[in-house]
N, C-alpha and C positions, 0 to 999 in steps of 0.2 A: 504493500500500500504506500502510495506517495501522497504528500500533503502540500497544498498550495494555499497561501493567504494572498488575496488581492485587496490591498488597503487603499480605498479612495479617500485620501486625506480631506477632511472637512466636507465630505459629500452630503451629509445630512443637513437639513435646513428647516425653516418654519414655512407654513403656508404663505403663499405670495398672492396678493390681490390681483395682479396682472394675469395670473394663471388660474383665476376663478377658485382661489383657495387651495390649490394644489402646491406641493413643494416642488422644487426643481427635479428631485428624484422621481416623484409621481408623474410629472409632466414629461420627462425625457423619454425618448423611444429606446427602451432597454429590453428587447425581446429575449436576449440570452439570459440575463439575470431573472427575468420573469419566468422563463422556462425552467430554470434550475430551482427557483423557489417552489414551483409546483411539484418538484420531485424531491424536495429537501425540507429543511426546517428553517423557519424564520422567527426571530425573536428580538428582544432588546437586551443590551448590555450596558452597564454603568462603568465606563472606562476611566472616569475621573473620580478618585476617592474623595469623600467629603472633606472639605477644607483645603483641597489642593487646587492650584491654578489649572485651568483647562487648556493645557498646552499639548502640542504634538509629542513632546518629550514624555510626559507622564502617561499620555494615552497609548502611545506605541509600546512603551514598556509593558503596560497592562495587557495589550493584545498579545504580546509575546510571552505572557505568563509571569512577568515580574511585578510583584506588588510595589507600586511606586512609593508607598510609605516606608518600605524597607530599603529599596535600592536607589531611589532618586537622590542625587546630590547636586542637581542643577543641569541646565540644558547645555551650556557651553562646554563643560568638561567632556560630554559625549561627542561633541563636534571636534574637540581637540584630538580625540582618539582617531577620528576619521582623517584629519589633516596630517596626523603623524607627529603631533606635538607631545613630547614626554613631560607630563606635569610632575612637579615635586609636591610633596605633601603640604608645603607652605604656599603653593601657587593658587591663585584664583583665576578661573577662566571667565571671560566675558564675551558674549556675542557682540560683534562689532558690525552692525548693519551700515551700509551706505544708503542713505535715504534722501528724499527730496523735501526740502523745506522752502517756504515762500521767501520772497525777496523784498517785500514791500516796506519793511521797517528796518531801521538801522540797529535796533536792539534785538539781539539774538533771541531772547526769551519771548519776544512779541511775535516771532515768526510762527507760522502754522505748518504742521506736518501734512504734506500733500500725498506722499506715496512712500510706503515702507520698503518698496523694492526698486525704486528709481527706474520705473518703467521696465522692470525685468532686465536690467543692464547685463551685458555679457560679462563673463568672467574675465575675458581679456582686457576689456576697458576698465573694469573695476580694479584689476591688479595694477594697472598704471596709476590709477587714482590713489590706491592704498600706498603705493610706493612713494608718491608725493607727500602723503601724510607721514609715512615712516621717516623720511629724510628729516623732517622738522620736529616730530614729536617723540620718536622712539628713544628710549634711554634704558638704563639698567633695570629700572623698575617696571616699565611697560614695554611689551614686545607685541608686534603686529604680524599676523599670519593670514595669507590669502586662502579663502575658502572657495565657494561657488557662487556665481552671480553677485547678488548684493550681500550675501551672508559670509562674514569674515570673523576673525577671532583675535582677541587681545588677551595676553597673559599678564597678570598683575602679580609680581613677585612680592611675597609676604603681605598679600592683600587681605581684605576681609569680605565676607559675603554681604553685600549691601542690597537693599531693596531698590530695584530698578523697574521701570515701566516698559513693556514691549511697545514698539512703535505702532504696530498694527492695532493696538487697543485705543489709540488716540488720534486716528486719522481725522483730519479736518479741524483739529483743536489747536489752540495756541500752546506752545511747548513749555512756557515759563514755569507752570505749576508741576511739571513732570520731569524736570531736569534733576540729575543726581545731586544729593547733598554733599557728596565727596568733592572737594574743590578741584582736585587734579582731573577727575573725570569730566566735570563740567567745563573746565578750561580747555581740555582737548576737543570736546565737542564744539565749543565756540570757535576755537582756533581752526578746526577742520573746515568750517564754513569759509573762512578767509582763504584757506589754501585751495579749496576745491571749486568754489562758485564760478570763478573765471578761468579755471583750467581749460586749456584748449579743447580737451574732450567734451567738457560741458558747454563750451561756446558752440561747438559743432552740434551737440545734441539739441541745443536751443534752436539753432537754425533749421534743424530737421523736424521741429515740433515735438521733440521728445522731452520728458522730464529730466532736469539736471540731477546728477548724483552729487549733491553739494554739501552733505554733512554726515559725520559719523553719528551713530546712536548706539550707546552701550545698554545691554540688558542681559538677563539670563545668567547671572553670576552663580558660580558653584565651585565645589572642590573636586579633587580627583575621584573618579568613579571606581566602583568595585562590584562588577556583576559576576554572578556565578555562571558557569558554562551552560549554554543552552542544551548541548548534547548530554551533559550530566543530569540536567533537570528533566529532560524529556526522552532521552534515548534516541533522539533524531539528529542526524547531521544536517545542518541547515546552511542555506545561502540567502543573502540579501541582495535584491535588485532595486536600487534606488538612485536618484540623482542628487539626493539631499545629504549633506554631511552629517546631520543629526542621526539619520537612520543608519548610515554607514558606521558611525561611531558606536551606536547601540550594538550593531552586529559585531564589530571588532571586540567590544567589551564582553560580549557573550560568546566569543569564540566561533562565530559563524564566518563563512567566507563571503567577502564582498565581490560581486560580479559587476564589472564596469561595462556599460553599454554605450557605444558611440552614438552621439546625438541625443542622449538622455540628459535633459537640462532642467526638469522641473517646471517647464512652462506648458501652455496649452498645446504647443506643437512639439512636444517631446517625442522621442522615438518609442511609441507605445508597442509597436510590433516587435521591435528589437528587445524590449524588456520581456515580453511574453516568450519569445524564442529562447532567450538566455535562461529563463527559469526552467523551461521544459528540458533544455539541453542539460542543465545541471542535474535534473532528476533522472533523465533517461540514459544519459551518456557518461556522466561523471560520478554516479553512485551516491548522490545526495538523497536524503529522504524528505526534506522539507524546504520549500522555497517561499520567500516573503517578497511580494512584488508591491512596491510602494509607488503610488501615483499622486504627485503633488498638485496637479492642475486644478482639481475642484476647490481646494483650499485657497489657492492663489486667486481664483476667479471670485470666490466669496469675499476675500479681502478687498478686491477691486470693486465689489458691489455690482458686478456685471451679470445680470440674469442670463442673457443670451449665451455668454461664454461659459458660465457654470453649467448650463444645460448641455452645451456642446462637449465640455470636458467629461461629463457623466456618460454621454453617448459614445464618445471615443473610448472610454474605459470599457464599456460593454462590448463594443464591436471590435476594437483593435487589441484588447488585452484578454478579456474573458472568453470571447468567441475563439480567439486564436489558441489560447491554452486548452480549451475544451476540445477543439478539433484535433489538435496535436496529440493530446493525451488519449482521446478516444481511438485515434488511428493506431496508437502504439499497443493497445490492448492491456496496458498496465492499469490496475485498479487505483483509484485516487479519490481523495476528498478535497473539496474546495471550500474555503471560507472567504466570503466577501463581506467587508464591513468598512465603515468610516472609523477614524480614530475618535473624532469628536465632531459636533456640528460647527459649521462656520456660516451662520445665517447672513444672507445678503443684506437684511435690514440693519444689522449691527456691524458687519464687516470685521468681526473678530470672533474668537472661539467662545463657546459656552459649554457648560459641564453636563448638559442633559444627556440621557442615554442614547445610544446609537442603534440603528437596525442592523442585525447581522443575518447572514444566510449561510447555512451549511448544506452542502450537496455531497452525496456519496454515490460514486458511479456504479457501485455494486448493488444498490437498492432500487427496486423497481416501482416504488409508489408513484402515483401520478394523480394530479389534480390541477385545476386551473389556478395559477399562482401569479402573484405580483410581488415585487421586492420594493418596498418603500417604508417610510416611517409609519404610516397608517396601518398597513398590514402587520408590521412588527408589533405594534401596540395591541392590535386585536387578537394576536396569537395567544396572548396570556403568558408567554414564555419570557421570563425576566431573569437575567443573571446580575445579581446585585454587586458582586465583586468581579469587575471586568477581567482581572488577571486569572479568573477561573474559566474564562471562555475557551482558552487553549486546551484545557483538560477535556472539556466536552468535545471539542473538535477532534482531538487526537484519539478519543475513545468512543466516539459516536457509533 
């Protein structure tokens, strides 16, 4: 038996008035997920423990079977693992986004955060901008490391875990009330605007009608992580297929293999088919038992507040990932189970994460049950199946 998780990041949502009260998942054309739900089990899972922030870090740990209250030490340390930064026990890791802030006021704190992703800036352009920051701001205490797209890393030697606000939580708001209390962090954010706003890359982006990548934003502070081996926990050798450093870092910490896919970039136009093919190849040709395929696009479209693009991301996931995996696995004759789930909702109306339960679908290729099925939030609620501790979902999936 082979096991595949397809994680649609932020795919769950609230009913949308423009869709006559349907959610994007209800509205989207998802024939493959609907077919599988008719042959499988649909329910709800609480992936965010009470009192914890509804982040992709805590939620994906839970989906992989790790109790976030036991294993979570912060988001950025997991990304440090992916980037290959060896943290000391006294180090603090910080997510270092390159964001877009407004230009209308001379006072940094009066600026508004317009885009947490700087228009999904390329890694190549972001690396040039981060290098410009590094030349002026890096010292023995603070080190900067390039990640992917707008997502980068800062290591603070002998630092402290400070309370910092994620930029996607305050889109459209003035930033003054959300800046770090720590003087050095605030200074670097303000200084980064001076360094970046008129950088040639940003001047060109402005000419092309793109958002400038004109400020650093620190958040997600944490200490060195210590995850137990996924194989020791479950008895399954696993691979991670993702474009996002956070997920790669979780995988490395859990002793899973990270499979890199050309063209996988976490955007709406990522290489969906390449991810599906890589997962199936790992299972059928490389001897792995478990594959985790993470799709970032629904979450990014939720943060952008784009209904059309979020629906499109869900439809791409259904057609280009789940259909591809199903067809390849069916053709192989290898029995398999498939778990489809978001990690958390990212409602379009809020443009950030919430901690409400998510709909999951478990399909087993060896079971012949058949009914008319739909996979969405409403069907999951009506099923009456609720997993209160999201980290127990993996146990049900592996033993179903």
